[in-house]
PARORO-861246 format. One record per atom (N, C-alpha, C, CB): residue number from 1; residue in three letters; atom name; x, y, z. Coordinates in steps of 0.1 Angstrom, whole numbers, plus 5000, padded with zeros to 4 digits. Glycine has a CB too. Example, Ala and Ser with C-alpha at 12.3 -4.5 7.8 and 13.67 -1.06 7.14 Angstrom:
2
[rec 1 ALA N [5132 4943 5078]]
[rec 1 ALA CA [5123 4955 5078]]
[rec 1 ALA C [5132 4967 5078]]
[rec 1 ALA CB [5113 4955 5090]]
[rec 2 SER N [5128 4978 5071]]
[rec 2 SER CA [5137 4989 5071]]
[rec 2 SER C [5129 5000 5079]]
[rec 2 SER CB [5141 4994 5057]]
***
This chain:
134
[rec 1 MET N [5008 4988 5000]]
[rec 1 MET CA [5000 5000 5000]]
[rec 1 MET C [5009 5012 5000]]
[rec 1 MET CB [4990 5000 5012]]
[rec 2 ALA N [5007 5021 4990]]
[rec 2 ALA CA [5014 5034 4990]]
[rec 2 ALA C [5009 5043 5000]]
[rec 2 ALA CB [5013 5040 4976]]
[rec 3 THR N [5018 5052 5005]]
[rec 3 THR CA [5014 5062 5014]]
[rec 3 THR C [5004 5071 5007]]
[rec 3 THR CB [5026 5070 5021]]
[rec 4 TYR N [4995 5077 5014]]
[rec 4 TYR CA [4985 5085 5008]]
[rec 4 TYR C [4990 5096 5000]]
[rec 4 TYR CB [4975 5090 5018]]
[rec 5 ASP N [5001 5103 5005]]
[rec 5 ASP CA [5006 5115 4998]]
[rec 5 ASP C [5014 5112 4985]]
[rec 5 ASP CB [5014 5123 5007]]
[rec 6 GLN N [5016 5099 4983]]
[rec 6 GLN CA [5022 5095 4970]]
[rec 6 GLN C [5013 5090 4959]]
[rec 6 GLN CB [5032 5084 4973]]
[rec 7 LEU N [5000 5089 4963]]
[rec 7 LEU CA [4990 5085 4953]]
[rec 7 LEU C [4988 5097 4943]]
[rec 7 LEU CB [4977 5082 4960]]
[rec 8 PRO N [4988 5093 4930]]
[rec 8 PRO CA [4985 5104 4920]]
[rec 8 PRO C [4972 5111 4922]]
[rec 8 PRO CB [4985 5098 4906]]
[rec 9 VAL N [4961 5103 4926]]
[rec 9 VAL CA [4948 5110 4928]]
[rec 9 VAL C [4949 5119 4940]]
[rec 9 VAL CB [4937 5099 4931]]
[rec 10 TYR N [4956 5116 4950]]
[rec 10 TYR CA [4958 5125 4962]]
[rec 10 TYR C [4965 5138 4957]]
[rec 10 TYR CB [4966 5118 4973]]
[rec 11 LYS N [4976 5137 4950]]
[rec 11 LYS CA [4983 5148 4945]]
[rec 11 LYS C [4975 5158 4937]]
[rec 11 LYS CB [4996 5144 4937]]
[rec 12 VAL N [4967 5152 4927]]
[rec 12 VAL CA [4959 5161 4919]]
[rec 12 VAL C [4948 5167 4927]]
[rec 12 VAL CB [4953 5153 4907]]
[rec 13 THR N [4942 5160 4936]]
[rec 13 THR CA [4932 5166 4945]]
[rec 13 THR C [4937 5177 4954]]
[rec 13 THR CB [4926 5155 4954]]
[rec 14 TYR N [4949 5175 4959]]
[rec 14 TYR CA [4956 5185 4967]]
[rec 14 TYR C [4958 5198 4958]]
[rec 14 TYR CB [4969 5180 4973]]
[rec 15 ASP N [4963 5196 4946]]
[rec 15 ASP CA [4965 5207 4937]]
[rec 15 ASP C [4952 5215 4934]]
[rec 15 ASP CB [4972 5203 4924]]
[rec 16 LEU N [4942 5207 4932]]
[rec 16 LEU CA [4928 5213 4930]]
[rec 16 LEU C [4924 5221 4942]]
[rec 16 LEU CB [4918 5202 4927]]
[rec 17 LEU N [4926 5216 4954]]
[rec 17 LEU CA [4922 5222 4966]]
[rec 17 LEU C [4930 5236 4968]]
[rec 17 LEU CB [4925 5214 4979]]
[rec 18 LEU N [4943 5236 4965]]
[rec 18 LEU CA [4950 5248 4966]]
[rec 18 LEU C [4945 5258 4956]]
[rec 18 LEU CB [4965 5245 4963]]
[rec 19 LEU N [4942 5254 4944]]
[rec 19 LEU CA [4937 5263 4933]]
[rec 19 LEU C [4924 5269 4937]]
[rec 19 LEU CB [4936 5256 4920]]
[rec 20 ILE N [4915 5261 4943]]
[rec 20 ILE CA [4902 5266 4948]]
[rec 20 ILE C [4903 5276 4959]]
[rec 20 ILE CB [4893 5254 4952]]
[rec 21 PHE N [4912 5273 4968]]
[rec 21 PHE CA [4914 5283 4979]]
[rec 21 PHE C [4919 5296 4973]]
[rec 21 PHE CB [4924 5278 4989]]
[rec 22 GLN N [4928 5296 4964]]
[rec 22 GLN CA [4933 5308 4957]]
[rec 22 GLN C [4922 5315 4950]]
[rec 22 GLN CB [4945 5305 4948]]
[rec 23 THR N [4914 5308 4943]]
[rec 23 THR CA [4904 5314 4934]]
[rec 23 THR C [4893 5320 4943]]
[rec 23 THR CB [4898 5303 4925]]
[rec 24 CYS N [4889 5314 4954]]
[rec 24 CYS CA [4878 5319 4962]]
[rec 24 CYS C [4882 5332 4969]]
[rec 24 CYS CB [4875 5309 4973]]
[rec 25 GLN N [4894 5336 4970]]
[rec 25 GLN CA [4898 5349 4975]]
[rec 25 GLN C [4893 5360 4967]]
[rec 25 GLN CB [4913 5349 4977]]
[rec 26 ASN N [4892 5358 4954]]
[rec 26 ASN CA [4888 5368 4944]]
[rec 26 ASN C [4873 5369 4941]]
[rec 26 ASN CB [4896 5367 4932]]
[rec 27 MET N [4865 5361 4948]]
[rec 27 MET CA [4851 5361 4945]]
[rec 27 MET C [4844 5372 4952]]
[rec 27 MET CB [4845 5347 4949]]
[rec 28 GLU N [4832 5375 4947]]
[rec 28 GLU CA [4824 5385 4953]]
[rec 28 GLU C [4819 5379 4967]]
[rec 28 GLU CB [4811 5389 4945]]
[rec 29 ARG N [4817 5388 4976]]
[rec 29 ARG CA [4815 5384 4990]]
[rec 29 ARG C [4803 5374 4991]]
[rec 29 ARG CB [4812 5396 4999]]
[rec 30 ASP N [4792 5377 4984]]
[rec 30 ASP CA [4780 5368 4985]]
[rec 30 ASP C [4784 5353 4981]]
[rec 30 ASP CB [4769 5373 4977]]
[rec 31 TYR N [4792 5352 4970]]
[rec 31 TYR CA [4795 5339 4965]]
[rec 31 TYR C [4806 5332 4973]]
[rec 31 TYR CB [4798 5340 4950]]
[rec 32 LYS N [4815 5341 4978]]
[rec 32 LYS CA [4827 5335 4985]]
[rec 32 LYS C [4822 5328 4998]]
[rec 32 LYS CB [4836 5347 4989]]
[rec 33 PHE N [4812 5333 5005]]
[rec 33 PHE CA [4808 5327 5018]]
[rec 33 PHE C [4797 5318 5016]]
[rec 33 PHE CB [4805 5338 5027]]
[rec 34 THR N [4792 5315 5004]]
[rec 34 THR CA [4781 5305 5002]]
[rec 34 THR C [4787 5294 4994]]
[rec 34 THR CB [4769 5311 4996]]
[rec 35 ILE N [4787 5296 4981]]
[rec 35 ILE CA [4792 5286 4971]]
[rec 35 ILE C [4807 5283 4973]]
[rec 35 ILE CB [4789 5290 4957]]
[rec 36 GLY N [4814 5293 4976]]
[rec 36 GLY CA [4829 5291 4977]]
[rec 36 GLY C [4832 5282 4989]]
[rec 36 GLY CB [4836 5305 4979]]
[rec 37 GLU N [4825 5285 5001]]
[rec 37 GLU CA [4828 5277 5013]]
[rec 37 GLU C [4823 5262 5010]]
[rec 37 GLU CB [4820 5283 5025]]
[rec 38 ASN N [4811 5261 5004]]
[rec 38 ASN CA [4807 5247 5001]]
[rec 38 ASN C [4816 5240 4992]]
[rec 38 ASN CB [4793 5248 4995]]
[rec 39 LEU N [4822 5247 4982]]
[rec 39 LEU CA [4832 5241 4973]]
[rec 39 LEU C [4844 5236 4981]]
[rec 39 LEU CB [4835 5251 4962]]
[rec 40 LYS N [4849 5245 4989]]
[rec 40 LYS CA [4861 5241 4997]]
[rec 40 LYS C [4858 5229 5006]]
[rec 40 LYS CB [4865 5253 5006]]
[rec 41 LYS N [4847 5229 5013]]
[rec 41 LYS CA [4843 5218 5021]]
[rec 41 LYS C [4842 5205 5013]]
[rec 41 LYS CB [4830 5220 5029]]
[rec 42 GLU N [4836 5206 5002]]
[rec 42 GLU CA [4835 5194 4993]]
[rec 42 GLU C [4848 5188 4989]]
[rec 42 GLU CB [4826 5197 4981]]
[rec 43 VAL N [4857 5196 4985]]
[rec 43 VAL CA [4870 5192 4981]]
[rec 43 VAL C [4878 5187 4992]]
[rec 43 VAL CB [4878 5203 4973]]
[rec 44 ILE N [4877 5193 5004]]
[rec 44 ILE CA [4883 5188 5016]]
[rec 44 ILE C [4878 5174 5019]]
[rec 44 ILE CB [4881 5197 5028]]
[rec 45 GLU N [4865 5172 5019]]
[rec 45 GLU CA [4859 5159 5021]]
[rec 45 GLU C [4864 5149 5011]]
[rec 45 GLU CB [4844 5159 5020]]
[rec 46 LEU N [4866 5153 4998]]
[rec 46 LEU CA [4871 5144 4988]]
[rec 46 LEU C [4885 5139 4991]]
[rec 46 LEU CB [4871 5152 4974]]
[rec 47 ILE N [4894 5149 4995]]
[rec 47 ILE CA [4908 5145 4998]]
[rec 47 ILE C [4908 5136 5011]]
[rec 47 ILE CB [4916 5157 5000]]
[rec 48 VAL N [4900 5139 5020]]
[rec 48 VAL CA [4899 5130 5032]]
[rec 48 VAL C [4894 5116 5029]]
[rec 48 VAL CB [4890 5137 5043]]
[rec 49 ASN N [4885 5115 5020]]
[rec 49 ASN CA [4880 5102 5016]]
[rec 49 ASN C [4890 5094 5008]]
[rec 49 ASN CB [4867 5104 5008]]
[rec 50 VAL N [4898 5101 5000]]
[rec 50 VAL CA [4909 5094 4993]]
[rec 50 VAL C [4919 5089 5004]]
[rec 50 VAL CB [4917 5104 4984]]
[rec 51 TYR N [4923 5097 5014]]
[rec 51 TYR CA [4932 5092 5024]]
[rec 51 TYR C [4926 5080 5032]]
[rec 51 TYR CB [4934 5104 5034]]
[rec 52 ARG N [4913 5081 5035]]
[rec 52 ARG CA [4907 5070 5043]]
[rec 52 ARG C [4906 5057 5035]]
[rec 52 ARG CB [4893 5074 5048]]
[rec 53 ALA N [4903 5059 5022]]
[rec 53 ALA CA [4902 5047 5013]]
[rec 53 ALA C [4915 5040 5012]]
[rec 53 ALA CB [4897 5051 4999]]
[rec 54 ASN N [4926 5048 5011]]
[rec 54 ASN CA [4939 5042 5010]]
[rec 54 ASN C [4943 5034 5023]]
[rec 54 ASN CB [4949 5053 5008]]
[rec 55 CYS N [4938 5038 5034]]
[rec 55 CYS CA [4941 5032 5047]]
[rec 55 CYS C [4933 5019 5050]]
[rec 55 CYS CB [4939 5041 5058]]
[rec 56 ARG N [4922 5017 5043]]
[rec 56 ARG CA [4913 5006 5046]]
[rec 56 ARG C [4914 4994 5036]]
[rec 56 ARG CB [4899 5011 5046]]
[rec 57 GLU N [4910 4983 5040]]
[rec 57 GLU CA [4910 4971 5031]]
[rec 57 GLU C [4897 4972 5023]]
[rec 57 GLU CB [4910 4958 5039]]
[rec 58 ASP N [4886 4975 5029]]
[rec 58 ASP CA [4874 4977 5022]]
[rec 58 ASP C [4872 4991 5017]]
[rec 58 ASP CB [4861 4972 5030]]
[rec 59 LYS N [4877 4994 5005]]
[rec 59 LYS CA [4878 5007 5000]]
[rec 59 LYS C [4866 5012 4992]]
[rec 59 LYS CB [4890 5008 4991]]
[rec 60 ARG N [4857 5003 4988]]
[rec 60 ARG CA [4847 5007 4978]]
[rec 60 ARG C [4838 5018 4983]]
[rec 60 ARG CB [4839 4995 4974]]
[rec 61 ASP N [4833 5017 4995]]
[rec 61 ASP CA [4823 5027 5000]]
[rec 61 ASP C [4830 5041 5000]]
[rec 61 ASP CB [4819 5023 5014]]
[rec 62 LEU N [4842 5042 5005]]
[rec 62 LEU CA [4849 5055 5005]]
[rec 62 LEU C [4852 5060 4992]]
[rec 62 LEU CB [4861 5054 5014]]
[rec 63 ILE N [4856 5051 4983]]
[rec 63 ILE CA [4859 5056 4969]]
[rec 63 ILE C [4846 5061 4962]]
[rec 63 ILE CB [4865 5044 4961]]
[rec 64 GLY N [4835 5054 4965]]
[rec 64 GLY CA [4822 5058 4960]]
[rec 64 GLY C [4818 5072 4965]]
[rec 64 GLY CB [4811 5048 4963]]
[rec 65 THR N [4821 5074 4978]]
[rec 65 THR CA [4818 5087 4984]]
[rec 65 THR C [4827 5098 4978]]
[rec 65 THR CB [4820 5086 4999]]
[rec 66 ALA N [4839 5094 4976]]
[rec 66 ALA CA [4848 5104 4969]]
[rec 66 ALA C [4844 5107 4955]]
[rec 66 ALA CB [4863 5098 4969]]
[rec 67 ARG N [4838 5098 4948]]
[rec 67 ARG CA [4833 5100 4935]]
[rec 67 ARG C [4821 5110 4935]]
[rec 67 ARG CB [4829 5087 4928]]
[rec 68 GLU N [4813 5108 4946]]
[rec 68 GLU CA [4802 5117 4948]]
[rec 68 GLU C [4807 5131 4950]]
[rec 68 GLU CB [4792 5112 4959]]
[rec 69 ASN N [4817 5132 4959]]
[rec 69 ASN CA [4823 5145 4962]]
[rec 69 ASN C [4828 5152 4949]]
[rec 69 ASN CB [4835 5144 4972]]
[rec 70 ALA N [4834 5144 4940]]
[rec 70 ALA CA [4839 5150 4928]]
[rec 70 ALA C [4828 5155 4919]]
[rec 70 ALA CB [4847 5139 4920]]
[rec 71 GLU N [4817 5148 4919]]
[rec 71 GLU CA [4806 5153 4911]]
[rec 71 GLU C [4799 5165 4916]]
[rec 71 GLU CB [4795 5142 4909]]
[rec 72 VAL N [4798 5166 4929]]
[rec 72 VAL CA [4793 5178 4936]]
[rec 72 VAL C [4802 5190 4933]]
[rec 72 VAL CB [4791 5176 4951]]
[rec 73 THR N [4815 5187 4934]]
[rec 73 THR CA [4825 5197 4931]]
[rec 73 THR C [4823 5202 4917]]
[rec 73 THR CB [4839 5192 4933]]
[rec 74 ARG N [4821 5193 4907]]
[rec 74 ARG CA [4819 5197 4893]]
[rec 74 ARG C [4807 5206 4892]]
[rec 74 ARG CB [4818 5184 4884]]
[rec 75 LEU N [4796 5203 4899]]
[rec 75 LEU CA [4784 5211 4898]]
[rec 75 LEU C [4787 5225 4904]]
[rec 75 LEU CB [4773 5204 4906]]
[rec 76 LEU N [4794 5226 4915]]
[rec 76 LEU CA [4796 5239 4921]]
[rec 76 LEU C [4805 5248 4913]]
[rec 76 LEU CB [4802 5237 4935]]
[rec 77 LEU N [4815 5241 4906]]
[rec 77 LEU CA [4824 5249 4897]]
[rec 77 LEU C [4817 5254 4886]]
[rec 77 LEU CB [4836 5240 4893]]
[rec 78 ARG N [4808 5246 4880]]
[rec 78 ARG CA [4800 5250 4869]]
[rec 78 ARG C [4791 5262 4873]]
[rec 78 ARG CB [4791 5239 4863]]
[rec 79 LEU N [4785 5261 4884]]
[rec 79 LEU CA [4777 5272 4889]]
[rec 79 LEU C [4785 5285 4891]]
[rec 79 LEU CB [4770 5269 4903]]
[rec 80 LEU N [4797 5284 4896]]
[rec 80 LEU CA [4805 5296 4898]]
[rec 80 LEU C [4809 5302 4884]]
[rec 80 LEU CB [4818 5293 4906]]
[rec 81 GLN N [4812 5293 4875]]
[rec 81 GLN CA [4815 5298 4861]]
[rec 81 GLN C [4803 5305 4855]]
[rec 81 GLN CB [4820 5286 4852]]
[rec 82 ASP N [4791 5300 4856]]
[rec 82 ASP CA [4779 5306 4851]]
[rec 82 ASP C [4776 5319 4858]]
[rec 82 ASP CB [4768 5296 4852]]
[rec 83 LEU N [4780 5321 4870]]
[rec 83 LEU CA [4778 5333 4877]]
[rec 83 LEU C [4790 5343 4876]]
[rec 83 LEU CB [4776 5330 4892]]
[rec 84 LYS N [4799 5339 4867]]
[rec 84 LYS CA [4810 5348 4863]]
[rec 84 LYS C [4820 5351 4875]]
[rec 84 LYS CB [4806 5361 4858]]
[rec 85 GLN N [4821 5341 4884]]
[rec 85 GLN CA [4830 5342 4896]]
[rec 85 GLN C [4844 5336 4893]]
[rec 85 GLN CB [4823 5336 4908]]
[rec 86 ILE N [4845 5328 4883]]
[rec 86 ILE CA [4858 5322 4879]]
[rec 86 ILE C [4861 5325 4865]]
[rec 86 ILE CB [4857 5306 4882]]
[rec 87 LYS N [4873 5329 4863]]
[rec 87 LYS CA [4878 5331 4849]]
[rec 87 LYS C [4878 5318 4841]]
[rec 87 LYS CB [4892 5338 4849]]
[rec 88 LEU N [4876 5319 4828]]
[rec 88 LEU CA [4875 5307 4820]]
[rec 88 LEU C [4888 5299 4821]]
[rec 88 LEU CB [4873 5311 4805]]
[rec 89 GLU N [4900 5305 4821]]
[rec 89 GLU CA [4912 5297 4822]]
[rec 89 GLU C [4913 5289 4835]]
[rec 89 GLU CB [4924 5307 4821]]
[rec 90 LYS N [4909 5295 4846]]
[rec 90 LYS CA [4909 5288 4859]]
[rec 90 LYS C [4899 5277 4859]]
[rec 90 LYS CB [4907 5297 4871]]
[rec 91 PHE N [4887 5280 4853]]
[rec 91 PHE CA [4877 5270 4852]]
[rec 91 PHE C [4881 5257 4844]]
[rec 91 PHE CB [4864 5276 4846]]
[rec 92 VAL N [4888 5260 4833]]
[rec 92 VAL CA [4893 5249 4825]]
[rec 92 VAL C [4903 5241 4832]]
[rec 92 VAL CB [4898 5254 4812]]
[rec 93 ASP N [4912 5248 4839]]
[rec 93 ASP CA [4923 5241 4847]]
[rec 93 ASP C [4917 5233 4858]]
[rec 93 ASP CB [4933 5251 4853]]
[rec 94 MET N [4907 5238 4865]]
[rec 94 MET CA [4901 5230 4876]]
[rec 94 MET C [4893 5218 4870]]
[rec 94 MET CB [4891 5239 4884]]
[rec 95 ASN N [4886 5220 4859]]
[rec 95 ASN CA [4879 5209 4853]]
[rec 95 ASN C [4888 5198 4848]]
[rec 95 ASN CB [4870 5214 4842]]
[rec 96 GLU N [4900 5202 4843]]
[rec 96 GLU CA [4909 5192 4839]]
[rec 96 GLU C [4914 5183 4851]]
[rec 96 GLU CB [4921 5198 4831]]
[rec 97 LYS N [4917 5190 4862]]
[rec 97 LYS CA [4921 5183 4874]]
[rec 97 LYS C [4910 5174 4879]]
[rec 97 LYS CB [4925 5193 4885]]
[rec 98 LEU N [4898 5179 4879]]
[rec 98 LEU CA [4886 5172 4883]]
[rec 98 LEU C [4884 5160 4874]]
[rec 98 LEU CB [4874 5181 4884]]
[rec 99 GLU N [4886 5161 4862]]
[rec 99 GLU CA [4884 5150 4852]]
[rec 99 GLU C [4895 5139 4855]]
[rec 99 GLU CB [4885 5155 4838]]
[rec 100 SER N [4907 5143 4858]]
[rec 100 SER CA [4917 5134 4861]]
[rec 100 SER C [4914 5126 4874]]
[rec 100 SER CB [4931 5141 4863]]
[rec 101 ILE N [4909 5134 4884]]
[rec 101 ILE CA [4905 5128 4897]]
[rec 101 ILE C [4894 5118 4894]]
[rec 101 ILE CB [4900 5139 4907]]
[rec 102 SER N [4884 5121 4887]]
[rec 102 SER CA [4872 5112 4884]]
[rec 102 SER C [4877 5100 4877]]
[rec 102 SER CB [4862 5120 4876]]
[rec 103 LYS N [4886 5101 4868]]
[rec 103 LYS CA [4890 5089 4861]]
[rec 103 LYS C [4898 5080 4870]]
[rec 103 LYS CB [4899 5093 4848]]
[rec 104 GLN N [4907 5086 4878]]
[rec 104 GLN CA [4915 5078 4887]]
[rec 104 GLN C [4906 5071 4898]]
[rec 104 GLN CB [4925 5087 4894]]
[rec 105 LEU N [4896 5078 4903]]
[rec 105 LEU CA [4887 5072 4913]]
[rec 105 LEU C [4879 5061 4906]]
[rec 105 LEU CB [4878 5082 4918]]
[rec 106 ALA N [4875 5062 4894]]
[rec 106 ALA CA [4867 5052 4887]]
[rec 106 ALA C [4876 5039 4885]]
[rec 106 ALA CB [4862 5057 4874]]
[rec 107 ALA N [4888 5041 4881]]
[rec 107 ALA CA [4897 5030 4879]]
[rec 107 ALA C [4900 5023 4893]]
[rec 107 ALA CB [4910 5034 4873]]
[rec 108 TRP N [4902 5031 4903]]
[rec 108 TRP CA [4905 5026 4917]]
[rec 108 TRP C [4893 5018 4922]]
[rec 108 TRP CB [4908 5037 4926]]
[rec 109 TYR N [4881 5023 4919]]
[rec 109 TYR CA [4869 5016 4923]]
[rec 109 TYR C [4868 5003 4916]]
[rec 109 TYR CB [4857 5025 4920]]
[rec 110 LYS N [4870 5003 4903]]
[rec 110 LYS CA [4869 4991 4896]]
[rec 110 LYS C [4879 4980 4900]]
[rec 110 LYS CB [4871 4994 4881]]
[rec 111 LYS N [4891 4985 4903]]
[rec 111 LYS CA [4902 4976 4907]]
[rec 111 LYS C [4899 4971 4921]]
[rec 111 LYS CB [4916 4984 4907]]
[rec 112 SER N [4894 4979 4930]]
[rec 112 SER CA [4891 4974 4944]]
[rec 112 SER C [4879 4964 4943]]
[rec 112 SER CB [4887 4986 4953]]
[rec 113 LYS N [4870 4966 4934]]
[rec 113 LYS CA [4859 4956 4932]]
[rec 113 LYS C [4864 4943 4928]]
[rec 113 LYS CB [4849 4962 4922]]
[rec 114 THR N [4874 4942 4919]]
[rec 114 THR CA [4880 4930 4915]]
[rec 114 THR C [4887 4923 4926]]
[rec 114 THR CB [4890 4932 4903]]
[rec 115 PHE N [4895 4930 4934]]
[rec 115 PHE CA [4903 4925 4945]]
[rec 115 PHE C [4894 4920 4956]]
[rec 115 PHE CB [4913 4935 4950]]
[rec 116 GLU N [4883 4927 4959]]
[rec 116 GLU CA [4874 4923 4969]]
[rec 116 GLU C [4867 4910 4965]]
[rec 116 GLU CB [4864 4934 4973]]
[rec 117 GLY N [4863 4909 4953]]
[rec 117 GLY CA [4856 4897 4948]]
[rec 117 GLY C [4865 4885 4949]]
[rec 117 GLY CB [4852 4899 4934]]
[rec 118 GLU N [4878 4887 4945]]
[rec 118 GLU CA [4888 4876 4946]]
[rec 118 GLU C [4890 4872 4961]]
[rec 118 GLU CB [4901 4880 4940]]
[rec 119 SER N [4891 4882 4970]]
[rec 119 SER CA [4894 4879 4984]]
[rec 119 SER C [4882 4872 4990]]
[rec 119 SER CB [4897 4891 4992]]
[rec 120 ARG N [4870 4876 4987]]
[rec 120 ARG CA [4858 4869 4992]]
[rec 120 ARG C [4857 4855 4987]]
[rec 120 ARG CB [4845 4877 4988]]
[rec 121 LYS N [4860 4853 4974]]
[rec 121 LYS CA [4860 4840 4968]]
[rec 121 LYS C [4870 4831 4976]]
[rec 121 LYS CB [4863 4840 4953]]
[rec 122 GLY N [4882 4837 4979]]
[rec 122 GLY CA [4892 4829 4986]]
[rec 122 GLY C [4888 4826 5000]]
[rec 122 GLY CB [4905 4837 4987]]
[rec 123 ASP N [4881 4835 5007]]
[rec 123 ASP CA [4875 4833 5020]]
[rec 123 ASP C [4865 4821 5020]]
[rec 123 ASP CB [4869 4846 5026]]
[rec 124 PHE N [4856 4822 5009]]
[rec 124 PHE CA [4846 4812 5008]]
[rec 124 PHE C [4853 4798 5006]]
[rec 124 PHE CB [4837 4815 4996]]
[rec 125 GLU N [4863 4797 4997]]
[rec 125 GLU CA [4870 4785 4995]]
[rec 125 GLU C [4877 4780 5007]]
[rec 125 GLU CB [4880 4786 4983]]
[rec 126 ARG N [4883 4789 5015]]
[rec 126 ARG CA [4890 4785 5027]]
[rec 126 ARG C [4880 4779 5037]]
[rec 126 ARG CB [4898 4797 5033]]
[rec 127 ASN N [4869 4786 5038]]
[rec 127 ASN CA [4858 4781 5048]]
[rec 127 ASN C [4853 4767 5043]]
[rec 127 ASN CB [4847 4791 5049]]
[rec 128 LEU N [4851 4766 5030]]
[rec 128 LEU CA [4845 4754 5025]]
[rec 128 LEU C [4855 4742 5027]]
[rec 128 LEU CB [4843 4756 5010]]
[rec 129 PHE N [4868 4744 5024]]
[rec 129 PHE CA [4878 4734 5026]]
[rec 129 PHE C [4880 4731 5041]]
[rec 129 PHE CB [4891 4737 5019]]
[rec 130 SER N [4880 4741 5049]]
[rec 130 SER CA [4882 4738 5064]]
[rec 130 SER C [4871 4731 5070]]
[rec 130 SER CB [4885 4751 5071]]
[rec 131 GLU N [4858 4733 5065]]
[rec 131 GLU CA [4847 4726 5070]]
[rec 131 GLU C [4847 4711 5065]]
[rec 131 GLU CB [4834 4732 5066]]
[rec 132 SER N [4851 4709 5053]]
[rec 132 SER CA [4851 4695 5048]]
[rec 132 SER C [4862 4687 5054]]
[rec 132 SER CB [4853 4695 5033]]
[rec 133 ALA N [4873 4694 5059]]
[rec 133 ALA CA [4884 4687 5066]]
[rec 133 ALA C [4880 4681 5079]]
[rec 133 ALA CB [4896 4696 5067]]
[rec 134 ASP N [4870 4687 5085]]
[rec 134 ASP CA [4865 4683 5099]]
[rec 134 ASP C [4859 4670 5099]]
[rec 134 ASP CB [4856 4693 5104]]
***
């Protein structure tokens, strides 16, 4: 298991978080303390879920939650862009990072599903053979 801060998905999420904090400083007050704060909280939850998933054997629930965080983040970014609170260049940069995060989480989810299925099959076979040996 890699340490969480070496995971590519963690690194990109951290970069996105920094970019969001920098961008929120330049928003109008009304949007900064409503949508901006929700956006920050959502990306913080996303990075925490990536950390927690890396630490657990059963990762699927946390990866699924992280994927939900990514989609809510995408929605909030789109809203801020439509409200003219984010410049187009920053919006594109954030969306590219978010797309990378989404793809990595989807691949991680799929891979964890495969491993969990194999480990459960192995547990079933171990239980089956240990019972027949009795």
